[in-house]
C-alpha positions as CSV (number, residue, x, y, z in Angstrom):
1,E,19.1,-9.3,-60.3
2,Q,18.6,-7.6,-56.9
3,P,16.7,-8.2,-53.8
4,W,13.5,-6.3,-53.9
5,R,12.3,-4.5,-50.7
6,Q,8.9,-3.0,-50.2
7,T,8.3,-0.4,-47.5
8,L,4.9,-0.3,-46.1
9,T,3.8,2.7,-44.0
10,L,1.3,1.9,-41.3
11,Y,-0.2,3.8,-38.4
12,G,-0.7,2.5,-34.9
13,T,-0.7,3.2,-31.2
14,L,2.1,2.7,-28.8
15,T,0.7,1.3,-25.5
16,S,2.0,-0.1,-22.3
17,P,0.7,-3.4,-20.9
18,R,0.8,-1.9,-17.5
19,D,-1.2,1.3,-17.2
20,A,-2.8,2.0,-13.8
21,D,-5.1,4.6,-12.3
22,L,-3.9,4.6,-8.7
23,T,-6.3,5.2,-5.8
24,P,-5.6,5.6,-2.1
25,R,-6.3,2.7,0.2
26,T,-8.2,5.0,2.6
27,A,-10.1,8.2,2.2
28,G,-8.5,11.5,3.4
29,L,-7.3,15.0,2.8
30,V,-4.3,15.2,0.5
31,A,-1.4,16.6,2.5
32,K,1.3,16.5,-0.2
33,T,1.8,15.5,-3.8
34,H,5.3,14.2,-4.4
35,V,5.1,13.8,-8.1
36,D,3.8,15.5,-11.2
37,A,3.1,14.5,-14.8
38,G,6.2,13.3,-16.6
39,D,8.1,12.2,-13.4
40,K,9.8,8.9,-13.5
41,V,9.2,6.7,-10.4
42,A,10.6,3.5,-9.1
43,E,8.5,0.7,-7.5
44,G,7.6,1.7,-3.9
45,D,8.2,5.5,-4.4
46,L,5.9,7.8,-2.5
47,L,3.5,9.5,-4.8
48,I,0.7,11.1,-2.6
49,S,0.5,11.6,1.2
50,L,-2.8,11.9,2.9
51,D,-3.2,13.7,6.2
52,D,-2.6,11.1,8.9
53,T,-2.7,13.3,12.0
54,L,-5.8,11.7,13.5
55,A,-4.6,8.2,12.8
56,R,-1.3,9.0,14.5
57,M,-3.1,10.5,17.5
58,R,-5.2,7.3,17.8
59,M,-2.0,5.3,17.6
60,G,-0.6,7.3,20.5
61,E,-3.7,6.5,22.5
62,L,-3.4,2.8,21.8
63,E,0.3,2.8,22.7
64,A,-0.5,4.5,26.1
65,A,-3.3,2.0,26.7
66,A,-0.9,-0.9,25.9
67,T,1.6,0.5,28.4
68,R,-1.1,0.6,31.0
69,A,-2.2,-2.9,30.2
70,R,1.4,-4.2,30.5
71,A,1.7,-2.6,33.9
72,Q,-1.7,-4.2,34.9
73,L,-0.5,-7.6,33.7
74,T,2.7,-7.3,35.7
75,E,0.8,-6.4,38.8
76,A,-1.7,-9.2,38.3
77,R,1.2,-11.7,38.0
78,R,2.8,-10.3,41.2
79,L,-0.5,-10.6,43.1
80,R,-1.1,-14.2,41.7
81,G,2.4,-15.2,42.8
82,Q,1.9,-13.7,46.3
83,A,-1.5,-15.5,46.6
84,E,0.1,-18.8,45.5
85,R,2.8,-18.6,48.1
86,L,0.3,-17.7,50.9
87,A,-2.1,-20.4,49.7
88,E,0.7,-23.0,50.0
89,K,1.0,-22.0,53.7
90,G,-2.7,-22.1,54.2
91,A,-2.8,-18.3,54.8
92,F,-4.9,-17.5,51.7
93,S,-8.2,-18.8,50.4
94,Q,-8.2,-21.1,47.4
95,T,-11.0,-19.1,45.8
96,E,-9.1,-15.8,46.1
97,S,-6.0,-17.5,44.6
98,V,-8.0,-18.8,41.6
99,A,-9.5,-15.3,41.2
100,R,-6.0,-13.7,41.0
101,A,-5.0,-16.3,38.4
102,A,-8.0,-15.3,36.4
103,Q,-7.0,-11.6,36.7
104,V,-3.7,-12.5,35.0
105,D,-5.6,-14.2,32.1
106,I,-7.9,-11.2,31.8
107,A,-4.9,-8.7,31.8
108,A,-3.0,-10.8,29.2
109,A,-6.1,-10.9,27.0
110,D,-6.5,-7.1,27.3
111,L,-2.9,-6.6,26.3
112,A,-3.2,-8.9,23.4
113,E,-6.3,-7.0,22.2
114,L,-4.5,-3.7,22.4
115,R,-1.6,-5.1,20.5
116,A,-3.9,-6.3,17.7
117,R,-5.6,-2.9,17.6
118,A,-2.2,-1.1,17.5
119,A,-1.2,-3.4,14.5
120,S,-4.4,-2.5,12.8
121,Q,-3.8,1.2,13.4
122,R,-0.2,1.0,12.1
123,E,-1.6,-0.5,8.9
124,L,-4.2,2.3,8.6
125,I,-1.3,4.9,8.9
126,K,0.5,3.1,6.1
127,R,-2.6,3.4,4.0
128,H,-2.4,7.2,4.1
129,K,0.4,7.0,1.5
130,V,0.0,6.1,-2.2
131,L,3.0,4.2,-3.4
132,A,4.1,3.2,-6.9
133,P,3.2,-0.5,-7.5
134,F,5.7,-0.7,-10.3
135,A,8.3,1.5,-12.0
136,G,7.1,3.9,-14.7
137,V,6.2,7.5,-15.6
138,I,3.4,9.5,-14.1
139,S,1.2,10.3,-17.1
140,E,-1.2,12.5,-15.1
141,R,-1.7,13.7,-11.5
142,L,-5.4,14.0,-10.8
143,I,-5.5,15.7,-7.4
144,E,-4.0,18.6,-5.6
145,P,-3.0,19.2,-1.9
146,G,-6.1,20.2,0.1
147,E,-8.5,18.1,-1.9
148,Y,-10.3,15.2,-0.3
149,A,-9.5,11.8,-1.9
150,E,-12.0,9.0,-1.7
151,Q,-10.8,5.3,-1.8
152,A,-12.3,4.7,-5.3
153,T,-11.1,8.0,-6.8
154,P,-7.9,7.8,-9.0
155,V,-5.2,10.3,-7.8
156,V,-2.5,9.6,-10.3
157,E,-2.0,7.6,-13.6
158,L,1.1,5.5,-13.8
159,V,2.4,3.9,-17.0
160,A,5.2,1.4,-17.1
161,L,7.7,2.0,-19.9
162,D,9.9,-1.1,-19.5
163,T,8.0,-3.0,-22.2
164,L,5.8,-1.2,-24.8
165,R,3.5,-2.7,-27.4
166,M,2.8,-1.3,-30.8
167,D,-0.7,-1.9,-32.0
168,V,-0.9,-1.5,-35.8
169,R,-3.7,-2.1,-38.3
170,T,-2.3,-4.0,-41.3
171,P,-4.3,-4.4,-44.5
172,Q,-5.3,-8.0,-45.0
173,Q,-3.4,-8.4,-48.3
174,Y,-0.1,-8.1,-46.4
175,F,-0.8,-10.7,-43.6
176,R,1.2,-13.4,-45.4
177,D,4.2,-11.1,-45.7
178,V,4.4,-10.2,-42.0
179,R,6.9,-12.5,-40.1
180,P,8.3,-12.5,-36.6
181,G,11.7,-10.7,-36.5
182,M,11.1,-8.5,-39.5
183,P,12.9,-5.1,-39.3
184,V,10.5,-2.3,-38.3
185,T,11.1,1.4,-37.9
186,I,8.9,3.3,-35.5
187,R,8.6,7.0,-36.1
188,P,6.4,8.9,-33.5
189,D,4.3,11.7,-34.9
190,A,5.9,14.1,-32.5
191,F,9.2,13.9,-34.4
192,E,7.8,14.6,-37.8
């Protein structure tokens, strides 16, 4: 008496539960591709860079405007302080003193607006880069430097390899024999 073992040959497909067609978060001209098909990447790796020259120039304009707004706020505060001191001595009109205080509020609001616009511009500059959302392998690069990438156009395909799934069609007559933990040998067609 011996244990009887039956070998069943089945065909299936090896798939990844995470397979993504990555798109840029803004439209633009592709400046550089940092990966090619078959490259392994880690989460956060730079895959594609779009030309961000105009966005950086706009950022420079906003930084210069913010510097000017800071100087205007400093001057408005100085003038308000001067008006308050003179108004205490009765040498300055109350109306002009209130107007100078309002100028401080206006200059502060202008500076806050420029800071918010600069933060928005920094985010736009970040969006000129396509980063890997998870570790995996580039299965296909779909764009070349010099091409224009739209927001909805995939530029690379990324496949995670940390966990793979084998989808196999099993004849119904063997359903009762299949159990969790059974030994399985997977032999890819490429090795045959």
